[in-house]
N, C-alpha and C positions, 0 to 999 in steps of 0.2 A: 190612854192615847193610842198605845200599841194595839189594843183590842179593836178600837174603832178603825184603824188603818187596815187591819187584817180582814175585818168584815167587808170593808169597801173593796178590797182587792178581790175577795171571793165573788162578790156580786158582779164586779166588772168582768171577771173571767167567765162566769155563767152567762152573763148578758152577751158577751162576744160570741160564745159558743152558740147560743140561741140565734143570734143574728146571722151567723154563718150558715146555720141550718135553714134559715128562711130566705137566703139569697136565691133569686130566680134568674136563670139564664134567659136572655132576650131571645125570642124566636129567630131562627135563622143564624144564630151565632154560637160560638163555642168558647170556652175559657182559653185564654192565651197561656200556653204552657211552654213557649220557646225559652231556651236558655242561651246565654251568651250576650253579645253586644247587640241589643235590639236596634239601635240607631244605624249600625253598620248593615244589619240585615235589611232595614228599610231602604237604605241607599242602594244596596245591591239589587233589590227588587225593582227600584225605580230605574236603574241602569238597564236591567233586562227588558223592562217594558219599553223604554225609549228606543233601545237598539232594535227591538222587534218591530216597532212602528217605522223606524228609519228603513229597515230592510224591506218592509212591505210597501213602502212609499213608491218605489219604482213601478210596481204593478198597479197600484191604486190611482196613480196620477191620471190615467186615461179617462176617468170619469169626468174630469174637468175640461176635456178637450173634444171638440167636434170639428176637425179639420175638413174643409171642402176643397178638393183638388180640381174642381171642374174648370177653373180659370184663375189667373193671378188675382184679379179683384175679388173674386169669391173667396179665395184663400185668405186674403188680408182681412176681409170682413169676418170670416169664421173664427180667426184667432184674436180679433180685437178685444173681446172680453178678457182673454188671458193677458193680453198686453196691458189692459187697464188695471187688472189686479196686480200684475207685477210692478207697474209704475207706482201703485199705492204702497205696496209693502216696502219698497226701497225709499219712499218718501219724496218721489217726484210729483208733487201735488200743488205747487205754488205757481202763480202767474209770473212769467219772466218779464223783465224790463225790455223796453224797445232796443232793437239791435243797433249797436254802434261799436266801432273798433277805434280806440284812442291810442295814438302813438305819443308817448309821453317821455319827457326828459328835462334836464336842467343843464347848467354850465358844466358840471363835473361828470354827469351821466346823461349824455345826449340821447335823444330818441333813436337816432341811427346808431345802433350798437356796433355794426360791422358791415363791410361791403366787400364782395368778391366780383369777379368778372361776370358772374351769372345771376347773382341775387343780392338783395339787401336784407339785413336783419334789424328789426326794430323792437324796442321795449313796447309792450302792448298791454292794454287793460280794456276790459269790456264789461258793461253792467249785466248782472244776472238777475238778482232779486233785490228787494229793498235793503240797501246797506251792504250788499254782497256783490263783489266783482270778481271776474276771472283775471288772472295776471300771468304773464309769461312773455314769449317771444313770437314775433310775426316774421316769417321768411317770405319775401316777395320777389319772385323771379323778374328779371329785366325784360322778358318777353311775355307774350300772352300766356297765361297759365294753361297747362294741359288738364288740370283738375285741381281740386282743393282737398287738403287732408288736415285733420286734427290729430296730432301725434303726441302721445302721452309717454313720459318716462315712468320708471318705477317711483314709488313714493320717496325712496331715499336717493334718488337721482335728481339733478336739476335740469331745467330746460337747456341751460348752457352746455351741459355735457352731451346731450344727444344732437346738439347743433355743431359741436366741435370747438366751442369757445372756452371750455374748461376741461381740465384733465379728470381722469377717474374711470373712464370706460374705454373699451377698445374701439379702433377705427371703424370696424364693421357695425358696431352698435350705434353709430351716429346716424340714426334712421332719418331724422328730420333733415339733416344736412344732405344726405343722399337724394331725398325727394326733391329738395329745393334745387340742387345742382342739375336735376333732370327735368326741371320745368314745372314742378308743382308749387302752388302757394300753400304754405304750411303754418298752422297755428299750433304753438307748443305751450299748453297750460302747465303751471306748477301744481303739484298735488300737495295735500297735507302730509307731512312726513312723519316718520316714526320717532322723532326726537321728543323731548319732554320739556324743553327750555321755557315754553310759554304756556304750559298746562297749569291751570289754576289762576288764582288771583293773589298777587303779592300782599294785598292788604288783609287777606284772610288766610290762605294757605296755598302753597305750591305743591303739586303732587308729582309723583314719578310716573304717572300714566303717560303713555305716548300721546302726541297730539291727536292722532286718529282715534284712540280710545277715549280721550277726554271729550271730543266732540260727539262721538258715538253715545257715550253715557248721558250727556245732556239732551241729545236730540231724540233718543229712542222713545222716551215716554211722551214726546210731542208728535209722534208719527213722522219724524224726519230721521235722516241717517247721514253719516259722513259720506257714504257711497252715493246717496241720492243727491246731496249737495254737489258732489263732483260731476255726477251725470248732468245736473242742471248747467254747470259751467261749460261742459263740453257741448251740450245742445245749444246753448246760447251762441257759442262760436260757430256751430253748424248753421244756425240761423243767419249769421253774418256772411258766411260763405255762400249760402243760398241767395241772399240778397245781392251780393256783389256779382255773382254769376248770372243774375237775371233769371234764376230758376232753371238754367240750362246746363251748367257745369256739373260734372260728376264729383261726388263728395265721398271721401273715405275716412276711416278712423284706424289708427294703429295704437297699440299699447303694449308695454312690457311689464310683467309682474303685477303690481297693484294697478298700474296703468292699463294692463291687459284686461283686468276685471272691469274697469270703468269703460273702456272701449267696447268690450263685449256687451255689457249691460246697456250701454247707450244705443248700440245698433239694434238691440232687441226692442227698445221702447220707441225708436224714432225711425220711421220709414223714409225719411229724407236722406238717410245714410245709405249709399249704394253698395259699399263693401267694407269689410272689417278684416284687419290683420291682428290676431291675438297671439302674443308671444309670452311664454312662461306663465300662462294661466289657461288651463282647460283640463278637466279631469272629472271623474265621478265625484260628486259632492257628498257622498254618503258619510264621509268622515269630517264634514265641515265643522263639527263640534270641536275638533282637535286643532283647528286653525285659530289665529288670533281673534280675540273676542269682537274686534271692530268689524269683522266680516259676518257676524251673526245677523241674519235677516229673519224677522218673525214669520214663521209659517212657510219658509222658502221651499223645503223639500216636499211639502204636501202636494205641490203642483209643478215645481220647477227643479230639474237638474240641469246640468250644462247642455245636454242634448235637447231638452225641451226648449231652453232659451235659444238654442241655435235654430229651432223651427220658427221662432218669432222673427229671426232675421230672414229666413227663407221667404220668397225665392231669391232674395238678394245674396250676394256672394260672401263667403267666409273662408279665410285662410287661418289655420291653426298651426303655429310654429312651435314644435316641441323644444323648448329652451330650458336651460337651468333656471330654476326658480330662486329668487333672492332668499338666501338662508336667513330665517328669523327664528329666534328662540326667546322663551321667557316673556312673551307678551300675552299672557293668558291664552296660550296656544302657540303653535309653531308652524313654520312654513318650510317645506323641503320638496325637492323635485320628485314628482310621482314616477312610478315605473311606466315605461312607454306602453306596456301591454294594457295598463289601466286607461291611459289616454286613448289608445286605439279602440278599446272596447266602447268607451263613451262616445267617441266620434262615430263609430259604426252604428250606434243606436239612432243617429239622426236619420239614416235611411229607413230604419225600422219604423220610425214615427212618421216619416213623410213617404217618399218613394224614391228609388234610385233615379238620379238625373234631374230631380225636381229643383235642386239648389246647386249652383256652381260652388264647389268647396274642395279643399285640399288640406291634408295633414302632412306637414313637412318635417322630416327628421333626417339625421345623418345615417350612415351605414349601420345596419343592424339595430336601428331604433336609438341611435346615440343622439344626445341633445345637440342642437345647432343654434346659431344666433345668440341673442335676438338680432334681427336684421340681416339674416343670411341672404346672399344674392338670389337664391331660388325662391325664398319667401317674398322678397321685395318685388321680383319680376312677376310672380303669380298675382300678387296684390295689384300691381300696375295693370296687368291684363284685365282684371275685373273692372278697372276704371277706364278701359278702352285704350290703353297704351301698350302696344305689342313691340317692345324694344327692350334691350338690356338697360340696366340702371347703373352705369359705372360710377365709381367714386373717385374724383380727381385728387391731385396732390395739393390743391390750393385750399389751405385751411383759413377760415375766417379769423380776423384779428380783433380782439376786444378793444373798443374805444373808451369805455367808461373807466374813469379814474378811481372812483370810490364806491363802486357798486357792492352792496352787501346782501347776499341772498337770504341771510338770516332775518333781515328787516322785512323783506318781502314775505317770508314765511310767517313772521309775527302778524303782519297785516291780514293774511289769509286766515290764520287761526282765530284771531280776535273778531274778525268780521262774522265768521260762522257762530262763534260763541255769542256775540251780541244779537244775532238774528234769532237764535234759539231762546235767549233770555227775554226778548221782546214777545215771543210766542207764549212763554210761560206767564209773563205779566198779563197778557190779554186773555189767558185761557179761562179765567173765571167767567168772563162775559160770554165767551164762546159756549161754555157749558150751559150757561143760563139760557141762551138762545136755542141751543140744541135740545135741552131737556125741560128745564123749569117752565119756560114761557110757552112750551108746547102743551104740557099737561095742565098748566094753570095760567092761561094767558092773561087773566085779570091782574096777576102780579107784575106784569110788564109795565103797568102804569104807576106802580107804587114808587114813591120817592122817599129818600132818607129823611127822618124826622127825629126830633128829640122828645116827642110825645111818649108818655109812659105806657099808653095803651095803643094797640094796633088792631086793625080789622082781622077777624078770623074767618076761615072758610071751612065748610064741611069737608071731611076727608074723602068721601066717596068718589068724587070726580078725579082726585089726585091718584087714588088707588087704581082706578080703572085705566086712567091714562098712562100709568107707569108700567102696565103689563108688557107692552111692546118693548120698552127699554130693558126690562129684565131679560127678555129673550135675546135682545141685541147684545147685552153685556155677556150673557152666557156663551153666545156664539163667538164673540170677539176673544 
């Protein structure tokens, strides 16, 4: 027995030695002789590659743009392909519902939330997509409006706070209230917040993901985005303002923090917006990978930085207010206030991409580049000038008083989160049929007439037509 084992071991050793001598190296390759943690080396290499591509992106973006400055209409036409691509990557691709603004309430929470000597505040809701509505407040002046504004708080602020109905922010930051007191009609949407109370399904599992991340994760693979959904809500409100003014009134957007992002992106995709005030959001986006994951937009930096997006707003007006950014940590990325020099450099790139004087714009900060606002008097007055109002915008001492007895902003937030979740899940359930129409029935149209059957045998088709027809889709998948 021992002898047999010894002979077998010797044969195995000689065989392994012979096998090693016969190993051939593939042409164009070399044996891997690295030592250490190979997985860490791979990750380090991937980081270097991506960081190099991000650094190169500022210079390579120009190949996607052919701006024509010969006239305003010519410029708009020349950047429309870029606008269409931006609209697609943030998920603004659905047909919106007919425009209507509902003032809604009940015995305990009346539609008329508050009233001052100069304006009224209503609970409002407006349809956006199938099963999705915007919600918030409508501030209606008691005189003919000077213009129309959609004003967005940060994600962790409520509409009530920037109207002055709820505590939590400074008097100067009550942007919607200041606009209404000075004659503007203002719509204030609520944003999906950074809480996690409604993330997940209690029948399955509740997650600690923020509401914004939870919607982002569901929507991303369906070509939608939490950013895109909120842009859709803002644009639906812009449509209502447009209709109410008869197409003649000036329309502006303001936003702070996450609301600044949504206001900025909305002005970039919709030319009905005449001016934008962006507070606490504008910078080089070269480190967007370090921001919370729900800000991740597929392929963004390939074509768009903040300066490039500003050129989609041009020749319409843009005010950037350098404000403290809402501090956010541990949300798969962080938010912190950028250095003023970085914001200034990105703002200056706008003129390099267009030409000086082509777009009315202003970067507003405190002395020595200190943060101001949001809602500093200088920023508000500059924004009003873009809307044709050349006058100070004072803020009175008359604070609106809440009339609702049992209003719960958490319930409103829940409705908003669940509406987006349901919309995404309807898309998921329908996606099989969408894919079939997009691919299967194009390469094999005869299958479109097939019906479900319990027969054991089914018709078969030669593969040649399918193979040939699928070539285009291989290229499409590769490019995507």
